[in-house]
TORKOL-4160 file (C-alpha; in steps of 0.2 Angstrom, whole numbers, padded with zeros to 4 digits, m for minus):
359
<pt num="1" X="m0572" Y="m0108" Z="0001"/>
<pt num="2" X="m0555" Y="m0116" Z="0003"/>
<pt num="3" X="m0541" Y="m0106" Z="0012"/>
<pt num="4" X="m0526" Y="m0101" Z="0002"/>
<pt num="5" X="m0512" Y="m0113" Z="0002"/>
<pt num="6" X="m0499" Y="m0108" Z="0015"/>
<pt num="7" X="m0484" Y="m0100" Z="0008"/>
<pt num="8" X="m0470" Y="m0112" Z="0004"/>
<pt num="9" X="m0457" Y="m0112" Z="0018"/>
<pt num="10" X="m0443" Y="m0099" Z="0015"/>
<pt num="11" X="m0425" Y="m0105" Z="0013"/>
<pt num="12" X="m0416" Y="m0107" Z="0030"/>
<pt num="13" X="m0402" Y="m0095" Z="0025"/>
<pt num="14" X="m0400" Y="m0080" Z="0013"/>
<pt num="15" X="m0389" Y="m0084" Z="m0002"/>
<pt num="16" X="m0382" Y="m0071" Z="m0013"/>
<pt num="17" X="m0390" Y="m0067" Z="m0029"/>
<pt num="18" X="m0386" Y="m0075" Z="m0046"/>
<pt num="19" X="m0378" Y="m0063" Z="m0058"/>
<pt num="20" X="m0390" Y="m0055" Z="m0070"/>
<pt num="21" X="m0389" Y="m0047" Z="m0087"/>
<pt num="22" X="m0402" Y="m0039" Z="m0098"/>
<pt num="23" X="m0404" Y="m0036" Z="m0117"/>
<pt num="24" X="m0392" Y="m0050" Z="m0120"/>
<pt num="25" X="m0387" Y="m0052" Z="m0139"/>
<pt num="26" X="m0383" Y="m0068" Z="m0147"/>
<pt num="27" X="m0365" Y="m0062" Z="m0149"/>
<pt num="28" X="m0363" Y="m0059" Z="m0130"/>
<pt num="29" X="m0371" Y="m0075" Z="m0125"/>
<pt num="30" X="m0359" Y="m0085" Z="m0135"/>
<pt num="31" X="m0343" Y="m0074" Z="m0132"/>
<pt num="32" X="m0346" Y="m0071" Z="m0113"/>
<pt num="33" X="m0360" Y="m0080" Z="m0104"/>
<pt num="34" X="m0357" Y="m0098" Z="m0110"/>
<pt num="35" X="m0338" Y="m0098" Z="m0109"/>
<pt num="36" X="m0340" Y="m0091" Z="m0091"/>
<pt num="37" X="m0347" Y="m0107" Z="m0086"/>
<pt num="38" X="m0358" Y="m0100" Z="m0072"/>
<pt num="39" X="m0377" Y="m0097" Z="m0070"/>
<pt num="40" X="m0383" Y="m0081" Z="m0077"/>
<pt num="41" X="m0401" Y="m0074" Z="m0076"/>
<pt num="42" X="m0406" Y="m0066" Z="m0093"/>
<pt num="43" X="m0419" Y="m0054" Z="m0088"/>
<pt num="44" X="m0433" Y="m0052" Z="m0101"/>
<pt num="45" X="m0426" Y="m0064" Z="m0114"/>
<pt num="46" X="m0443" Y="m0071" Z="m0119"/>
<pt num="47" X="m0454" Y="m0057" Z="m0114"/>
<pt num="48" X="m0460" Y="m0055" Z="m0132"/>
<pt num="49" X="m0468" Y="m0072" Z="m0133"/>
<pt num="50" X="m0486" Y="m0072" Z="m0136"/>
<pt num="51" X="m0489" Y="m0085" Z="m0123"/>
<pt num="52" X="m0482" Y="m0074" Z="m0109"/>
<pt num="53" X="m0495" Y="m0060" Z="m0115"/>
<pt num="54" X="m0509" Y="m0073" Z="m0113"/>
<pt num="55" X="m0502" Y="m0078" Z="m0096"/>
<pt num="56" X="m0501" Y="m0060" Z="m0090"/>
<pt num="57" X="m0520" Y="m0059" Z="m0095"/>
<pt num="58" X="m0525" Y="m0073" Z="m0084"/>
<pt num="59" X="m0521" Y="m0092" Z="m0080"/>
<pt num="60" X="m0537" Y="m0096" Z="m0089"/>
<pt num="61" X="m0532" Y="m0087" Z="m0105"/>
<pt num="62" X="m0515" Y="m0096" Z="m0105"/>
<pt num="63" X="m0523" Y="m0113" Z="m0102"/>
<pt num="64" X="m0536" Y="m0110" Z="m0115"/>
<pt num="65" X="m0522" Y="m0107" Z="m0128"/>
<pt num="66" X="m0513" Y="m0123" Z="m0122"/>
<pt num="67" X="m0529" Y="m0133" Z="m0124"/>
<pt num="68" X="m0532" Y="m0126" Z="m0141"/>
<pt num="69" X="m0515" Y="m0133" Z="m0147"/>
<pt num="70" X="m0515" Y="m0149" Z="m0137"/>
<pt num="71" X="m0513" Y="m0165" Z="m0148"/>
<pt num="72" X="m0522" Y="m0175" Z="m0135"/>
<pt num="73" X="m0508" Y="m0187" Z="m0131"/>
<pt num="74" X="m0507" Y="m0191" Z="m0113"/>
<pt num="75" X="m0492" Y="m0185" Z="m0102"/>
<pt num="76" X="m0485" Y="m0190" Z="m0085"/>
<pt num="77" X="m0494" Y="m0181" Z="m0071"/>
<pt num="78" X="m0487" Y="m0180" Z="m0054"/>
<pt num="79" X="m0499" Y="m0178" Z="m0039"/>
<pt num="80" X="m0494" Y="m0176" Z="m0021"/>
<pt num="81" X="m0505" Y="m0174" Z="m0005"/>
<pt num="82" X="m0507" Y="m0157" Z="0004"/>
<pt num="83" X="m0496" Y="m0162" Z="0018"/>
<pt num="84" X="m0480" Y="m0162" Z="0008"/>
<pt num="85" X="m0483" Y="m0144" Z="0003"/>
<pt num="86" X="m0478" Y="m0146" Z="m0015"/>
<pt num="87" X="m0461" Y="m0155" Z="m0011"/>
<pt num="88" X="m0460" Y="m0169" Z="m0023"/>
<pt num="89" X="m0448" Y="m0182" Z="m0016"/>
<pt num="90" X="m0447" Y="m0198" Z="m0007"/>
<pt num="91" X="m0459" Y="m0205" Z="0006"/>
<pt num="92" X="m0454" Y="m0201" Z="0024"/>
<pt num="93" X="m0440" Y="m0214" Z="0029"/>
<pt num="94" X="m0442" Y="m0225" Z="0014"/>
<pt num="95" X="m0432" Y="m0222" Z="m0001"/>
<pt num="96" X="m0441" Y="m0236" Z="m0010"/>
<pt num="97" X="m0457" Y="m0226" Z="m0012"/>
<pt num="98" X="m0461" Y="m0208" Z="m0017"/>
<pt num="99" X="m0473" Y="m0195" Z="m0008"/>
<pt num="100" X="m0483" Y="m0193" Z="m0024"/>
<pt num="101" X="m0492" Y="m0203" Z="m0038"/>
<pt num="102" X="m0489" Y="m0203" Z="m0056"/>
<pt num="103" X="m0500" Y="m0208" Z="m0070"/>
<pt num="104" X="m0504" Y="m0204" Z="m0088"/>
<pt num="105" X="m0517" Y="m0190" Z="m0092"/>
<pt num="106" X="m0521" Y="m0178" Z="m0106"/>
<pt num="107" X="m0514" Y="m0161" Z="m0104"/>
<pt num="108" X="m0531" Y="m0152" Z="m0106"/>
<pt num="109" X="m0539" Y="m0162" Z="m0092"/>
<pt num="110" X="m0525" Y="m0159" Z="m0081"/>
<pt num="111" X="m0525" Y="m0140" Z="m0085"/>
<pt num="112" X="m0543" Y="m0139" Z="m0079"/>
<pt num="113" X="m0538" Y="m0148" Z="m0063"/>
<pt num="114" X="m0524" Y="m0136" Z="m0059"/>
<pt num="115" X="m0535" Y="m0121" Z="m0062"/>
<pt num="116" X="m0549" Y="m0129" Z="m0051"/>
<pt num="117" X="m0536" Y="m0132" Z="m0037"/>
<pt num="118" X="m0531" Y="m0113" Z="m0037"/>
<pt num="119" X="m0518" Y="m0116" Z="m0024"/>
<pt num="120" X="m0530" Y="m0121" Z="m0011"/>
<pt num="121" X="m0522" Y="m0126" Z="0006"/>
<pt num="122" X="m0532" Y="m0143" Z="0007"/>
<pt num="123" X="m0529" Y="m0148" Z="m0011"/>
<pt num="124" X="m0516" Y="m0159" Z="m0019"/>
<pt num="125" X="m0501" Y="m0152" Z="m0028"/>
<pt num="126" X="m0501" Y="m0156" Z="m0047"/>
<pt num="127" X="m0489" Y="m0154" Z="m0061"/>
<pt num="128" X="m0484" Y="m0160" Z="m0078"/>
<pt num="129" X="m0466" Y="m0161" Z="m0081"/>
<pt num="130" X="m0454" Y="m0162" Z="m0095"/>
<pt num="131" X="m0467" Y="m0162" Z="m0109"/>
<pt num="132" X="m0460" Y="m0163" Z="m0126"/>
<pt num="133" X="m0467" Y="m0148" Z="m0135"/>
<pt num="134" X="m0465" Y="m0154" Z="m0153"/>
<pt num="135" X="m0475" Y="m0170" Z="m0149"/>
<pt num="136" X="m0489" Y="m0163" Z="m0137"/>
<pt num="137" X="m0490" Y="m0144" Z="m0141"/>
<pt num="138" X="m0481" Y="m0142" Z="m0158"/>
<pt num="139" X="m0489" Y="m0125" Z="m0162"/>
<pt num="140" X="m0482" Y="m0118" Z="m0146"/>
<pt num="141" X="m0464" Y="m0119" Z="m0153"/>
<pt num="142" X="m0470" Y="m0110" Z="m0169"/>
<pt num="143" X="m0479" Y="m0096" Z="m0159"/>
<pt num="144" X="m0465" Y="m0094" Z="m0147"/>
<pt num="145" X="m0448" Y="m0098" Z="m0155"/>
<pt num="146" X="m0432" Y="m0102" Z="m0147"/>
<pt num="147" X="m0424" Y="m0086" Z="m0140"/>
<pt num="148" X="m0406" Y="m0090" Z="m0146"/>
<pt num="149" X="m0400" Y="m0100" Z="m0161"/>
<pt num="150" X="m0393" Y="m0114" Z="m0151"/>
<pt num="151" X="m0390" Y="m0132" Z="m0156"/>
<pt num="152" X="m0404" Y="m0136" Z="m0144"/>
<pt num="153" X="m0414" Y="m0152" Z="m0141"/>
<pt num="154" X="m0433" Y="m0149" Z="m0144"/>
<pt num="155" X="m0440" Y="m0138" Z="m0130"/>
<pt num="156" X="m0450" Y="m0146" Z="m0116"/>
<pt num="157" X="m0463" Y="m0138" Z="m0105"/>
<pt num="158" X="m0467" Y="m0139" Z="m0086"/>
<pt num="159" X="m0484" Y="m0134" Z="m0080"/>
<pt num="160" X="m0492" Y="m0135" Z="m0063"/>
<pt num="161" X="m0497" Y="m0127" Z="m0046"/>
<pt num="162" X="m0486" Y="m0123" Z="m0032"/>
<pt num="163" X="m0472" Y="m0135" Z="m0031"/>
<pt num="164" X="m0454" Y="m0138" Z="m0025"/>
<pt num="165" X="m0442" Y="m0149" Z="m0036"/>
<pt num="166" X="m0428" Y="m0155" Z="m0026"/>
<pt num="167" X="m0410" Y="m0151" Z="m0029"/>
<pt num="168" X="m0403" Y="m0160" Z="m0045"/>
<pt num="169" X="m0392" Y="m0158" Z="m0060"/>
<pt num="170" X="m0393" Y="m0159" Z="m0079"/>
<pt num="171" X="m0378" Y="m0167" Z="m0089"/>
<pt num="172" X="m0381" Y="m0154" Z="m0103"/>
<pt num="173" X="m0383" Y="m0135" Z="m0104"/>
<pt num="174" X="m0400" Y="m0129" Z="m0098"/>
<pt num="175" X="m0409" Y="m0113" Z="m0103"/>
<pt num="176" X="m0425" Y="m0112" Z="m0092"/>
<pt num="177" X="m0438" Y="m0099" Z="m0098"/>
<pt num="178" X="m0452" Y="m0094" Z="m0086"/>
<pt num="179" X="m0469" Y="m0092" Z="m0095"/>
<pt num="180" X="m0481" Y="m0090" Z="m0081"/>
<pt num="181" X="m0479" Y="m0088" Z="m0062"/>
<pt num="182" X="m0464" Y="m0084" Z="m0052"/>
<pt num="183" X="m0450" Y="m0097" Z="m0050"/>
<pt num="184" X="m0435" Y="m0097" Z="m0037"/>
<pt num="185" X="m0419" Y="m0106" Z="m0042"/>
<pt num="186" X="m0406" Y="m0110" Z="m0029"/>
<pt num="187" X="m0390" Y="m0116" Z="m0038"/>
<pt num="188" X="m0374" Y="m0125" Z="m0032"/>
<pt num="189" X="m0358" Y="m0128" Z="m0042"/>
<pt num="190" X="m0354" Y="m0146" Z="m0047"/>
<pt num="191" X="m0340" Y="m0148" Z="m0034"/>
<pt num="192" X="m0353" Y="m0147" Z="m0020"/>
<pt num="193" X="m0359" Y="m0165" Z="m0025"/>
<pt num="194" X="m0352" Y="m0173" Z="m0009"/>
<pt num="195" X="m0361" Y="m0161" Z="0002"/>
<pt num="196" X="m0378" Y="m0162" Z="m0006"/>
<pt num="197" X="m0383" Y="m0180" Z="m0001"/>
<pt num="198" X="m0389" Y="m0187" Z="m0017"/>
<pt num="199" X="m0402" Y="m0201" Z="m0016"/>
<pt num="200" X="m0403" Y="m0217" Z="m0025"/>
<pt num="201" X="m0397" Y="m0217" Z="m0043"/>
<pt num="202" X="m0408" Y="m0231" Z="m0049"/>
<pt num="203" X="m0424" Y="m0226" Z="m0040"/>
<pt num="204" X="m0427" Y="m0208" Z="m0044"/>
<pt num="205" X="m0443" Y="m0197" Z="m0044"/>
<pt num="206" X="m0442" Y="m0192" Z="m0062"/>
<pt num="207" X="m0426" Y="m0197" Z="m0070"/>
<pt num="208" X="m0414" Y="m0185" Z="m0062"/>
<pt num="209" X="m0405" Y="m0190" Z="m0046"/>
<pt num="210" X="m0410" Y="m0178" Z="m0032"/>
<pt num="211" X="m0403" Y="m0172" Z="m0015"/>
<pt num="212" X="m0412" Y="m0179" Z="0000"/>
<pt num="213" X="m0408" Y="m0163" Z="0010"/>
<pt num="214" X="m0421" Y="m0150" Z="0012"/>
<pt num="215" X="m0416" Y="m0131" Z="0009"/>
<pt num="216" X="m0432" Y="m0125" Z="0019"/>
<pt num="217" X="m0432" Y="m0137" Z="0034"/>
<pt num="218" X="m0414" Y="m0143" Z="0035"/>
<pt num="219" X="m0410" Y="m0159" Z="0046"/>
<pt num="220" X="m0392" Y="m0155" Z="0050"/>
<pt num="221" X="m0391" Y="m0170" Z="0062"/>
<pt num="222" X="m0394" Y="m0181" Z="0046"/>
<pt num="223" X="m0386" Y="m0170" Z="0033"/>
<pt num="224" X="m0372" Y="m0160" Z="0042"/>
<pt num="225" X="m0362" Y="m0156" Z="0027"/>
<pt num="226" X="m0376" Y="m0146" Z="0019"/>
<pt num="227" X="m0369" Y="m0132" Z="0030"/>
<pt num="228" X="m0354" Y="m0132" Z="0018"/>
<pt num="229" X="m0364" Y="m0133" Z="0002"/>
<pt num="230" X="m0375" Y="m0118" Z="0006"/>
<pt num="231" X="m0359" Y="m0107" Z="0007"/>
<pt num="232" X="m0357" Y="m0109" Z="m0012"/>
<pt num="233" X="m0375" Y="m0107" Z="m0016"/>
<pt num="234" X="m0384" Y="m0092" Z="m0025"/>
<pt num="235" X="m0402" Y="m0088" Z="m0029"/>
<pt num="236" X="m0413" Y="m0079" Z="m0041"/>
<pt num="237" X="m0432" Y="m0077" Z="m0042"/>
<pt num="238" X="m0438" Y="m0076" Z="m0060"/>
<pt num="239" X="m0453" Y="m0067" Z="m0067"/>
<pt num="240" X="m0462" Y="m0072" Z="m0083"/>
<pt num="241" X="m0451" Y="m0068" Z="m0098"/>
<pt num="242" X="m0435" Y="m0071" Z="m0088"/>
<pt num="243" X="m0423" Y="m0085" Z="m0092"/>
<pt num="244" X="m0409" Y="m0094" Z="m0082"/>
<pt num="245" X="m0394" Y="m0101" Z="m0091"/>
<pt num="246" X="m0386" Y="m0116" Z="m0082"/>
<pt num="247" X="m0370" Y="m0124" Z="m0087"/>
<pt num="248" X="m0367" Y="m0143" Z="m0087"/>
<pt num="249" X="m0369" Y="m0151" Z="m0070"/>
<pt num="250" X="m0374" Y="m0136" Z="m0059"/>
<pt num="251" X="m0386" Y="m0142" Z="m0046"/>
<pt num="252" X="m0402" Y="m0132" Z="m0045"/>
<pt num="253" X="m0417" Y="m0132" Z="m0033"/>
<pt num="254" X="m0433" Y="m0125" Z="m0041"/>
<pt num="255" X="m0448" Y="m0118" Z="m0032"/>
<pt num="256" X="m0464" Y="m0113" Z="m0041"/>
<pt num="257" X="m0474" Y="m0101" Z="m0030"/>
<pt num="258" X="m0490" Y="m0096" Z="m0039"/>
<pt num="259" X="m0506" Y="m0106" Z="m0041"/>
<pt num="260" X="m0502" Y="m0108" Z="m0060"/>
<pt num="261" X="m0485" Y="m0109" Z="m0066"/>
<pt num="262" X="m0476" Y="m0114" Z="m0083"/>
<pt num="263" X="m0458" Y="m0115" Z="m0089"/>
<pt num="264" X="m0450" Y="m0120" Z="m0105"/>
<pt num="265" X="m0433" Y="m0128" Z="m0105"/>
<pt num="266" X="m0420" Y="m0130" Z="m0119"/>
<pt num="267" X="m0406" Y="m0142" Z="m0116"/>
<pt num="268" X="m0391" Y="m0144" Z="m0127"/>
<pt num="269" X="m0373" Y="m0150" Z="m0127"/>
<pt num="270" X="m0363" Y="m0164" Z="m0134"/>
<pt num="271" X="m0370" Y="m0181" Z="m0131"/>
<pt num="272" X="m0356" Y="m0194" Z="m0130"/>
<pt num="273" X="m0359" Y="m0213" Z="m0131"/>
<pt num="274" X="m0350" Y="m0229" Z="m0128"/>
<pt num="275" X="m0332" Y="m0227" Z="m0122"/>
<pt num="276" X="m0332" Y="m0208" Z="m0125"/>
<pt num="277" X="m0346" Y="m0206" Z="m0112"/>
<pt num="278" X="m0339" Y="m0200" Z="m0095"/>
<pt num="279" X="m0354" Y="m0208" Z="m0087"/>
<pt num="280" X="m0350" Y="m0225" Z="m0095"/>
<pt num="281" X="m0332" Y="m0223" Z="m0089"/>
<pt num="282" X="m0338" Y="m0219" Z="m0072"/>
<pt num="283" X="m0348" Y="m0235" Z="m0071"/>
<pt num="284" X="m0334" Y="m0245" Z="m0077"/>
<pt num="285" X="m0323" Y="m0237" Z="m0063"/>
<pt num="286" X="m0336" Y="m0242" Z="m0050"/>
<pt num="287" X="m0333" Y="m0260" Z="m0056"/>
<pt num="288" X="m0314" Y="m0260" Z="m0057"/>
<pt num="289" X="m0307" Y="m0246" Z="m0046"/>
<pt num="290" X="m0320" Y="m0243" Z="m0031"/>
<pt num="291" X="m0316" Y="m0258" Z="m0021"/>
<pt num="292" X="m0297" Y="m0258" Z="m0023"/>
<pt num="293" X="m0288" Y="m0257" Z="m0007"/>
<pt num="294" X="m0270" Y="m0254" Z="m0001"/>
<pt num="295" X="m0256" Y="m0250" Z="m0013"/>
<pt num="296" X="m0268" Y="m0254" Z="m0028"/>
<pt num="297" X="m0280" Y="m0241" Z="m0023"/>
<pt num="298" X="m0266" Y="m0228" Z="m0019"/>
<pt num="299" X="m0258" Y="m0231" Z="m0036"/>
<pt num="300" X="m0274" Y="m0230" Z="m0047"/>
<pt num="301" X="m0279" Y="m0214" Z="m0038"/>
<pt num="302" X="m0263" Y="m0206" Z="m0042"/>
<pt num="303" X="m0264" Y="m0212" Z="m0060"/>
<pt num="304" X="m0281" Y="m0204" Z="m0062"/>
<pt num="305" X="m0276" Y="m0188" Z="m0053"/>
<pt num="306" X="m0260" Y="m0186" Z="m0063"/>
<pt num="307" X="m0265" Y="m0192" Z="m0080"/>
<pt num="308" X="m0284" Y="m0190" Z="m0082"/>
<pt num="309" X="m0287" Y="m0174" Z="m0071"/>
<pt num="310" X="m0269" Y="m0167" Z="m0073"/>
<pt num="311" X="m0269" Y="m0160" Z="m0056"/>
<pt num="312" X="m0251" Y="m0156" Z="m0057"/>
<pt num="313" X="m0252" Y="m0148" Z="m0074"/>
<pt num="314" X="m0246" Y="m0157" Z="m0091"/>
<pt num="315" X="m0241" Y="m0174" Z="m0085"/>
<pt num="316" X="m0230" Y="m0178" Z="m0101"/>
<pt num="317" X="m0223" Y="m0161" Z="m0105"/>
<pt num="318" X="m0206" Y="m0168" Z="m0103"/>
<pt num="319" X="m0208" Y="m0181" Z="m0117"/>
<pt num="320" X="m0206" Y="m0179" Z="m0136"/>
<pt num="321" X="m0223" Y="m0175" Z="m0143"/>
<pt num="322" X="m0223" Y="m0191" Z="m0154"/>
<pt num="323" X="m0220" Y="m0202" Z="m0138"/>
<pt num="324" X="m0234" Y="m0194" Z="m0128"/>
<pt num="325" X="m0247" Y="m0206" Z="m0134"/>
<pt num="326" X="m0265" Y="m0203" Z="m0126"/>
<pt num="327" X="m0257" Y="m0194" Z="m0111"/>
<pt num="328" X="m0253" Y="m0179" Z="m0122"/>
<pt num="329" X="m0264" Y="m0170" Z="m0135"/>
<pt num="330" X="m0276" Y="m0184" Z="m0141"/>
<pt num="331" X="m0277" Y="m0185" Z="m0160"/>
<pt num="332" X="m0292" Y="m0193" Z="m0169"/>
<pt num="333" X="m0281" Y="m0208" Z="m0174"/>
<pt num="334" X="m0275" Y="m0211" Z="m0156"/>
<pt num="335" X="m0292" Y="m0210" Z="m0150"/>
<pt num="336" X="m0298" Y="m0223" Z="m0162"/>
<pt num="337" X="m0284" Y="m0234" Z="m0158"/>
<pt num="338" X="m0287" Y="m0234" Z="m0140"/>
<pt num="339" X="m0306" Y="m0236" Z="m0142"/>
<pt num="340" X="m0303" Y="m0251" Z="m0153"/>
<pt num="341" X="m0290" Y="m0259" Z="m0141"/>
<pt num="342" X="m0301" Y="m0255" Z="m0125"/>
<pt num="343" X="m0317" Y="m0263" Z="m0134"/>
<pt num="344" X="m0307" Y="m0279" Z="m0137"/>
<pt num="345" X="m0302" Y="m0279" Z="m0118"/>
<pt num="346" X="m0320" Y="m0277" Z="m0111"/>
<pt num="347" X="m0325" Y="m0295" Z="m0116"/>
<pt num="348" X="m0308" Y="m0302" Z="m0109"/>
<pt num="349" X="m0312" Y="m0316" Z="m0098"/>
<pt num="350" X="m0302" Y="m0322" Z="m0083"/>
<pt num="351" X="m0294" Y="m0339" Z="m0089"/>
<pt num="352" X="m0296" Y="m0346" Z="m0071"/>
<pt num="353" X="m0315" Y="m0343" Z="m0071"/>
<pt num="354" X="m0327" Y="m0357" Z="m0075"/>
<pt num="355" X="m0333" Y="m0356" Z="m0093"/>
<pt num="356" X="m0351" Y="m0357" Z="m0099"/>
<pt num="357" X="m0354" Y="m0375" Z="m0103"/>
<pt num="358" X="m0339" Y="m0382" Z="m0094"/>
<pt num="359" X="m0340" Y="m0398" Z="m0084"/>
């Protein structure tokens, strides 16, 4: 008989608790919690879900329910060896490789595997992440409806054994609802980005950029600024039926403790495209601004700080409103005019550069 998996290492410090609320109404959620722009644990938000009742009975009962509504389409399954202790990340000293494998497998088959592993110390860690419920388990959304009437994207479900998901962020609002097992969330405000040592943006374990710094076995010689980041962190352990609201860009580290765990996520928020996307503007700035030096660098940093981030308040308050242009209140007409003008500049060529086909 296999020994139980050793407990996942505790955090190396004791953060304060994330604020909690119970019996949250729709009105309170929209009027107080979302505008507050800070994480909030919503105790018992989805405790009435039938799926949670089944999970409370047993992992087998919950898994049988999922297998009964599975459409049979394969999903991404991640599997890591026992020595990584459920920490899905990069291979040691090699950011080109991961410490787990990923392949397509049916949900029902993987559920049987997770149940058979049972959290054994000598077994692999397995989880299925970000499964679109509408495509793979459509009956689940009907049986367990969204807890709040939000303009949500379709729910996604995460199922697995004991696992640690490295610190990362979502660019939209996140409502994480725990269905089975306990989950610990450690959260950091967005301004701690510089102290969390993000890994490669183009080679990520599962789409999100993750922190390379461990919160359980810290390497302060390699990641000294982690000591600064943890001063702003907070933590919560969620039981089945609890939910966590996370605003845009808040970093979160997630630990699933029990042999069988499940969580449903709802993401929502305004999706912007083209020139209206901050991400696209950031990528453009990497090309045009990052490598500037001397006076040019000083000037454009001042321009961004003053006119874009408005660090000194309204930068054009002293001008008549009709002459503030895009630097003041942005009207739809002004936005369209600037968008059209900027698009025309994006393909502008250096007249001194060799032209295609030129001899």
